[in-house]
LOVO-438049 format. One record per residue: residue number from 1; x, y, z of N, C-alpha, C, O in turn. Coordinates in steps of 0.05 Angstrom, whole numbers. Example, Ala and Ser with C-alpha at 12.3 -4.5 7.8 and 13.67 -1.06 7.14 Angstrom:
<atoms>
+-----+--------+--------+--------+--------+--------+--------+--------+--------+--------+--------+--------+--------+
|  nr |    n.x |    n.y |    n.z |   ca.x |   ca.y |   ca.z |    c.x |    c.y |    c.z |    o.x |    o.y |    o.z |
+-----+--------+--------+--------+--------+--------+--------+--------+--------+--------+--------+--------+--------+
|   1 |    264 |   -114 |    156 |    246 |    -90 |    156 |    264 |    -66 |    156 |    285 |    -66 |    169 |
|   2 |    257 |    -45 |    142 |    273 |    -21 |    143 |    258 |      1 |    157 |    268 |     23 |    161 |
+-----+--------+--------+--------+--------+--------+--------+--------+--------+--------+--------+--------+--------+
</atoms>
This chain:
<atoms>
+-----+--------+--------+--------+--------+--------+--------+--------+--------+--------+--------+--------+--------+
|  nr |    n.x |    n.y |    n.z |   ca.x |   ca.y |   ca.z |    c.x |    c.y |    c.z |    o.x |    o.y |    o.z |
+-----+--------+--------+--------+--------+--------+--------+--------+--------+--------+--------+--------+--------+
|   1 |   1853 |   1475 |   2314 |   1866 |   1503 |   2327 |   1862 |   1503 |   2350 |   1838 |   1504 |   2356 |
|   2 |   1876 |   1501 |   2365 |   1870 |   1509 |   2394 |   1872 |   1544 |   2409 |   1895 |   1552 |   2413 |
|   3 |   1851 |   1560 |   2417 |   1844 |   1585 |   2435 |   1864 |   1582 |   2457 |   1880 |   1565 |   2464 |
|   4 |   1859 |   1602 |   2466 |   1873 |   1613 |   2485 |   1844 |   1600 |   2511 |   1819 |   1602 |   2511 |
|   5 |   1858 |   1590 |   2527 |   1841 |   1579 |   2546 |   1824 |   1602 |   2566 |   1843 |   1613 |   2578 |
|   6 |   1803 |   1612 |   2574 |   1783 |   1631 |   2584 |   1775 |   1613 |   2614 |   1764 |   1591 |   2616 |
|   7 |   1789 |   1633 |   2638 |   1797 |   1623 |   2662 |   1772 |   1641 |   2673 |   1763 |   1662 |   2663 |
|   8 |   1766 |   1629 |   2693 |   1734 |   1644 |   2720 |   1755 |   1635 |   2748 |   1774 |   1619 |   2749 |
|   9 |   1747 |   1649 |   2767 |   1746 |   1650 |   2789 |   1743 |   1620 |   2795 |   1757 |   1609 |   2813 |
|  10 |   1731 |   1611 |   2785 |   1708 |   1578 |   2803 |   1737 |   1556 |   2782 |   1748 |   1537 |   2792 |
|  11 |   1743 |   1566 |   2754 |   1764 |   1545 |   2742 |   1790 |   1549 |   2742 |   1804 |   1533 |   2730 |
|  12 |   1798 |   1567 |   2753 |   1829 |   1579 |   2756 |   1848 |   1549 |   2771 |   1868 |   1542 |   2760 |
|  13 |   1840 |   1538 |   2792 |   1847 |   1526 |   2817 |   1857 |   1497 |   2793 |   1879 |   1486 |   2789 |
|  14 |   1831 |   1493 |   2780 |   1830 |   1452 |   2763 |   1848 |   1459 |   2737 |   1864 |   1442 |   2728 |
|  15 |   1847 |   1483 |   2724 |   1853 |   1486 |   2693 |   1884 |   1500 |   2716 |   1895 |   1480 |   2725 |
|  16 |   1894 |   1517 |   2722 |   1930 |   1513 |   2724 |   1929 |   1505 |   2744 |   1927 |   1480 |   2739 |
|  17 |   1927 |   1509 |   2781 |   1935 |   1500 |   2793 |   1946 |   1467 |   2794 |   1967 |   1453 |   2791 |
|  18 |   1925 |   1464 |   2798 |   1928 |   1422 |   2786 |   1935 |   1414 |   2752 |   1939 |   1391 |   2745 |
|  19 |   1936 |   1429 |   2740 |   1948 |   1421 |   2709 |   1970 |   1409 |   2707 |   1990 |   1418 |   2717 |
|  20 |   1969 |   1383 |   2690 |   2000 |   1366 |   2684 |   2017 |   1383 |   2677 |   2040 |   1378 |   2686 |
|  21 |   2013 |   1408 |   2660 |   2038 |   1421 |   2643 |   2041 |   1439 |   2655 |   2032 |   1439 |   2679 |
|  22 |   2055 |   1461 |   2643 |   2071 |   1484 |   2649 |   2034 |   1502 |   2640 |   2018 |   1492 |   2624 |
|  23 |   2029 |   1532 |   2655 |   2007 |   1544 |   2638 |   2014 |   1569 |   2639 |   2031 |   1578 |   2654 |
|  24 |   2001 |   1582 |   2624 |   2018 |   1610 |   2625 |   1991 |   1629 |   2615 |   1981 |   1633 |   2592 |
|  25 |   1983 |   1641 |   2650 |   1961 |   1659 |   2643 |   1964 |   1684 |   2641 |   1979 |   1695 |   2657 |
|  26 |   1950 |   1698 |   2618 |   1942 |   1724 |   2617 |   1920 |   1742 |   2629 |   1896 |   1741 |   2625 |
|  27 |   1933 |   1758 |   2644 |   1904 |   1769 |   2671 |   1909 |   1790 |   2649 |   1932 |   1797 |   2642 |
|  28 |   1884 |   1799 |   2638 |   1874 |   1823 |   2635 |   1843 |   1836 |   2639 |   1827 |   1828 |   2656 |
|  29 |   1838 |   1861 |   2616 |   1821 |   1868 |   2620 |   1812 |   1888 |   2594 |   1825 |   1907 |   2586 |
|  30 |   1790 |   1879 |   2585 |   1761 |   1894 |   2572 |   1780 |   1919 |   2558 |   1787 |   1922 |   2534 |
|  31 |   1787 |   1940 |   2588 |   1789 |   1965 |   2579 |   1821 |   1980 |   2570 |   1827 |   2004 |   2569 |
|  32 |   1837 |   1957 |   2563 |   1866 |   1961 |   2570 |   1875 |   1961 |   2531 |   1867 |   1945 |   2514 |
|  33 |   1887 |   1975 |   2529 |   1895 |   1972 |   2494 |   1920 |   1950 |   2491 |   1920 |   1931 |   2476 |
|  34 |   1939 |   1959 |   2510 |   1961 |   1943 |   2513 |   1951 |   1902 |   2513 |   1961 |   1883 |   2501 |
|  35 |   1928 |   1903 |   2532 |   1927 |   1868 |   2525 |   1907 |   1866 |   2504 |   1904 |   1842 |   2500 |
|  36 |   1889 |   1884 |   2483 |   1884 |   1875 |   2466 |   1902 |   1876 |   2437 |   1896 |   1869 |   2414 |
|  37 |   1925 |   1888 |   2449 |   1944 |   1889 |   2419 |   1964 |   1867 |   2424 |   1978 |   1865 |   2404 |
|  38 |   1972 |   1846 |   2447 |   1971 |   1822 |   2456 |   1957 |   1806 |   2446 |   1971 |   1789 |   2434 |
|  39 |   1934 |   1801 |   2444 |   1924 |   1784 |   2433 |   1924 |   1758 |   2415 |   1918 |   1735 |   2421 |
|  40 |   1931 |   1769 |   2391 |   1945 |   1754 |   2371 |   1969 |   1736 |   2380 |   1970 |   1713 |   2373 |
|  41 |   1988 |   1748 |   2394 |   2011 |   1742 |   2406 |   1996 |   1716 |   2428 |   2007 |   1695 |   2421 |
|  42 |   1984 |   1712 |   2441 |   1979 |   1700 |   2470 |   1958 |   1679 |   2441 |   1968 |   1657 |   2439 |
|  43 |   1938 |   1683 |   2423 |   1922 |   1663 |   2406 |   1956 |   1646 |   2397 |   1960 |   1622 |   2403 |
|  44 |   1977 |   1662 |   2383 |   1995 |   1646 |   2370 |   2001 |   1627 |   2381 |   2002 |   1606 |   2369 |
|  45 |   2009 |   1630 |   2418 |   2024 |   1614 |   2435 |   2011 |   1596 |   2435 |   2021 |   1574 |   2434 |
|  46 |   1981 |   1600 |   2434 |   1969 |   1572 |   2441 |   1974 |   1553 |   2418 |   1983 |   1531 |   2421 |
|  47 |   1970 |   1565 |   2391 |   1977 |   1551 |   2373 |   1999 |   1534 |   2375 |   2001 |   1510 |   2378 |
|  48 |   2016 |   1552 |   2374 |   2043 |   1535 |   2382 |   2054 |   1515 |   2398 |   2069 |   1496 |   2395 |
|  49 |   2041 |   1527 |   2416 |   2043 |   1509 |   2446 |   2028 |   1484 |   2441 |   2041 |   1463 |   2441 |
|  50 |   2001 |   1484 |   2436 |   1983 |   1462 |   2439 |   1997 |   1438 |   2449 |   2015 |   1425 |   2439 |
|  51 |   1980 |   1434 |   2476 |   1994 |   1402 |   2480 |   2027 |   1395 |   2507 |   2036 |   1378 |   2521 |
|  52 |   2033 |   1423 |   2497 |   2065 |   1426 |   2511 |   2061 |   1438 |   2524 |   2079 |   1438 |   2540 |
|  53 |   2037 |   1462 |   2533 |   2038 |   1488 |   2550 |   2003 |   1493 |   2545 |   1991 |   1488 |   2524 |
|  54 |   1992 |   1503 |   2567 |   1966 |   1514 |   2567 |   1976 |   1542 |   2566 |   1998 |   1549 |   2574 |
|  55 |   1951 |   1562 |   2552 |   1957 |   1592 |   2546 |   1921 |   1602 |   2551 |   1903 |   1592 |   2538 |
|  56 |   1916 |   1620 |   2569 |   1903 |   1616 |   2589 |   1897 |   1648 |   2594 |   1917 |   1659 |   2604 |
|  57 |   1880 |   1662 |   2591 |   1862 |   1685 |   2601 |   1852 |   1693 |   2621 |   1828 |   1690 |   2614 |
|  58 |   1851 |   1705 |   2650 |   1837 |   1710 |   2657 |   1829 |   1744 |   2662 |   1844 |   1761 |   2672 |
|  59 |   1799 |   1750 |   2651 |   1799 |   1783 |   2660 |   1789 |   1785 |   2686 |   1771 |   1774 |   2699 |
|  60 |   1810 |   1807 |   2692 |   1818 |   1816 |   2720 |   1796 |   1835 |   2741 |   1795 |   1839 |   2765 |
|  61 |   1781 |   1842 |   2719 |   1747 |   1854 |   2729 |   1726 |   1837 |   2730 |   1704 |   1846 |   2734 |
|  62 |   1730 |   1817 |   2726 |   1708 |   1799 |   2725 |   1709 |   1766 |   2752 |   1693 |   1754 |   2766 |
|  63 |   1731 |   1765 |   2748 |   1753 |   1747 |   2774 |   1766 |   1759 |   2795 |   1789 |   1752 |   2801 |
|  64 |   1753 |   1777 |   2810 |   1774 |   1798 |   2825 |   1781 |   1778 |   2851 |   1793 |   1789 |   2869 |
|  65 |   1775 |   1750 |   2854 |   1781 |   1732 |   2876 |   1814 |   1725 |   2857 |   1834 |   1730 |   2871 |
|  66 |   1818 |   1718 |   2840 |   1841 |   1715 |   2829 |   1862 |   1737 |   2826 |   1887 |   1736 |   2829 |
|  67 |   1850 |   1753 |   2822 |   1855 |   1772 |   2807 |   1872 |   1798 |   2849 |   1893 |   1810 |   2855 |
|  68 |   1862 |   1796 |   2853 |   1872 |   1794 |   2881 |   1886 |   1777 |   2890 |   1901 |   1782 |   2909 |
|  69 |   1884 |   1754 |   2880 |   1898 |   1732 |   2907 |   1934 |   1735 |   2883 |   1953 |   1722 |   2891 |
|  70 |   1938 |   1748 |   2863 |   1953 |   1739 |   2846 |   1975 |   1773 |   2857 |   1998 |   1780 |   2850 |
|  71 |   1955 |   1785 |   2875 |   1958 |   1816 |   2869 |   1968 |   1824 |   2848 |   1991 |   1833 |   2844 |
|  72 |   1941 |   1818 |   2825 |   1950 |   1830 |   2796 |   1950 |   1861 |   2802 |   1931 |   1865 |   2818 |
|  73 |   1965 |   1888 |   2795 |   1959 |   1914 |   2797 |   1967 |   1936 |   2768 |   1965 |   1961 |   2764 |
|  74 |   1976 |   1911 |   2751 |   1981 |   1922 |   2723 |   1965 |   1901 |   2705 |   1955 |   1880 |   2712 |
|  75 |   1964 |   1915 |   2673 |   1949 |   1886 |   2668 |   1959 |   1900 |   2629 |   1956 |   1923 |   2619 |
|  76 |   1969 |   1874 |   2619 |   1962 |   1858 |   2624 |   1994 |   1853 |   2635 |   2014 |   1865 |   2630 |
|  77 |   1988 |   1824 |   2659 |   1998 |   1819 |   2678 |   1997 |   1785 |   2667 |   1976 |   1772 |   2671 |
|  78 |   2033 |   1769 |   2649 |   2028 |   1739 |   2647 |   2036 |   1733 |   2669 |   2048 |   1750 |   2681 |
|  79 |   2032 |   1708 |   2680 |   2050 |   1688 |   2699 |   2049 |   1670 |   2689 |   2031 |   1663 |   2674 |
|  80 |   2078 |   1652 |   2696 |   2078 |   1630 |   2681 |   2080 |   1604 |   2709 |   2098 |   1603 |   2726 |
|  81 |   2051 |   1578 |   2704 |   2058 |   1571 |   2735 |   2066 |   1541 |   2715 |   2063 |   1537 |   2691 |
|  82 |   2076 |   1523 |   2736 |   2090 |   1498 |   2729 |   2090 |   1491 |   2767 |   2098 |   1503 |   2787 |
|  83 |   2071 |   1458 |   2758 |   2069 |   1446 |   2780 |   2046 |   1455 |   2802 |   2042 |   1447 |   2825 |
|  84 |   2031 |   1478 |   2779 |   2017 |   1494 |   2811 |   2031 |   1515 |   2816 |   2014 |   1527 |   2829 |
|  85 |   2045 |   1526 |   2815 |   2071 |   1543 |   2827 |   2077 |   1562 |   2812 |   2085 |   1559 |   2789 |
|  86 |   2072 |   1595 |   2827 |   2083 |   1608 |   2803 |   2105 |   1613 |   2796 |   2119 |   1620 |   2816 |
|  87 |   2119 |   1611 |   2770 |   2158 |   1623 |   2757 |   2166 |   1645 |   2751 |   2187 |   1655 |   2757 |
|  88 |   2150 |   1652 |   2741 |   2151 |   1674 |   2723 |   2133 |   1686 |   2731 |   2114 |   1676 |   2743 |
|  89 |   2138 |   1717 |   2723 |   2111 |   1745 |   2721 |   2126 |   1760 |   2701 |   2150 |   1760 |   2705 |
|  90 |   2119 |   1768 |   2688 |   2115 |   1794 |   2668 |   2107 |   1809 |   2665 |   2103 |   1808 |   2641 |
|  91 |   2097 |   1840 |   2678 |   2069 |   1857 |   2678 |   2074 |   1871 |   2653 |   2098 |   1872 |   2650 |
|  92 |   2061 |   1885 |   2630 |   2068 |   1902 |   2611 |   2058 |   1877 |   2585 |   2056 |   1852 |   2586 |
|  93 |   2054 |   1897 |   2562 |   2059 |   1890 |   2542 |   2080 |   1880 |   2531 |   2098 |   1895 |   2525 |
|  94 |   2084 |   1847 |   2523 |   2102 |   1830 |   2514 |   2105 |   1831 |   2490 |   2086 |   1842 |   2480 |
|  95 |   2126 |   1822 |   2470 |   2128 |   1815 |   2453 |   2132 |   1786 |   2451 |   2127 |   1776 |   2472 |
|  96 |   2139 |   1768 |   2430 |   2122 |   1748 |   2429 |   2154 |   1732 |   2436 |   2156 |   1709 |   2444 |
|  97 |   2172 |   1747 |   2430 |   2198 |   1726 |   2427 |   2204 |   1725 |   2467 |   2216 |   1708 |   2480 |
|  98 |   2192 |   1749 |   2476 |   2188 |   1762 |   2507 |   2183 |   1732 |   2514 |   2199 |   1715 |   2520 |
|  99 |   2148 |   1731 |   2509 |   2135 |   1716 |   2527 |   2140 |   1673 |   2516 |   2136 |   1652 |   2527 |
| 100 |   2151 |   1682 |   2488 |   2170 |   1650 |   2483 |   2193 |   1643 |   2510 |   2197 |   1622 |   2523 |
| 101 |   2201 |   1662 |   2510 |   2229 |   1663 |   2526 |   2217 |   1647 |   2560 |   2223 |   1627 |   2573 |
| 102 |   2198 |   1668 |   2566 |   2178 |   1652 |   2591 |   2169 |   1615 |   2582 |   2168 |   1595 |   2596 |
| 103 |   2165 |   1617 |   2564 |   2147 |   1584 |   2558 |   2180 |   1568 |   2557 |   2186 |   1554 |   2576 |
| 104 |   2194 |   1571 |   2541 |   2219 |   1552 |   2536 |   2236 |   1544 |   2569 |   2250 |   1525 |   2577 |
| 105 |   2229 |   1564 |   2579 |   2242 |   1562 |   2619 |   2222 |   1543 |   2621 |   2230 |   1525 |   2636 |
| 106 |   2203 |   1540 |   2615 |   2186 |   1519 |   2631 |   2188 |   1479 |   2624 |   2186 |   1457 |   2635 |
| 107 |   2193 |   1494 |   2594 |   2196 |   1460 |   2579 |   2218 |   1445 |   2586 |   2221 |   1422 |   2577 |
+-----+--------+--------+--------+--------+--------+--------+--------+--------+--------+--------+--------+--------+
</atoms>
């Protein structure tokens, strides 16, 4: 069972920008009800796409550097990275189908 990877400002570059496979990053906050609502969806995607993409989470209040760098103004924000570059972004709670569509485009 593959759980979403927990990112920090210190691990972001290695785990996301240098990744050989696409990475879906959930920029979230613990005080955000929609973030908690999509948590099971994110966990499910991590299992479903294990080895094909990385699914990761970055707590914006604890990792201000990356939240600022990627101009996160609302949570949750989902950014799909491929070859170290942002290829897609969605803001707000997303359904499994919506997140699947993001991922499928990168595969």
